[in-house]
N, C-alpha and C positions, 0 to 999 in steps of 0.2 A: 198558276193554279189558286184558285179563291180562298179565301179563308172564312171559317166560320168561329163566331165566339159563341160559347155556351156558357151561362153564367154558373149552372151547377155541372160538375164533371160526372156526377152519379147519373144525369140523365142520356149518357152515351151506351148502349147497350154492346157487348162483344160480339163479335164474326168470329166463328169456330176458328178461322185461321189465327187467331191472335193467340192462343194457346199452344201454338206449334213452337214458338221462340222458349228458350230456356227461362227458367225463374231466376231472379237475381236473389244472392244470397242476402241475408240481413245486413251484413256490413254495407254491400254495393245499394242495397235498398236506402238506408239511413245516409249514405253518403250522397247519393242522389236527390233525396229528400231535401238534405241541408242545401245543397247547391240550387234547388228551385227556391227553397225560403229565402236564400240570401241574394240570389241574382236573378231569380223570376224564372219563369219556364222559357227556355231557349228553342227548345227542339218540339215541334207540333206532334199533336196526338193524329195520327193518319186515321181517317175514316173512309169506308167504302159503302156508299148507298145507306148511310145514316149510322153505320156500325164501327166500332171500332176495330181498326186490323193490327196497328203498331201504337204503342205507347200506354199498354196495360199498367206498368210500374208508374209512368208518370201520372196516371190518372189516379191510380191508388194514392201517391204523395199528394197528389192536389186535395182529395177527398179529406186525406188525414190533417192536412195542414189548414 
């Protein structure tokens, strides 16, 4: 699988399929965000044809960080 590096996570538009997964609770999100802050982003954001299909919470955490 090829990796694409994007400097600004806000540049990735969402595919409609991305919203089919459940939302994280506030606690889950803050825990995930803290993990990304401390260890870096270990799980990639998945895109299809330039649109985000998996990783919208990781994207949000990166934007907030």
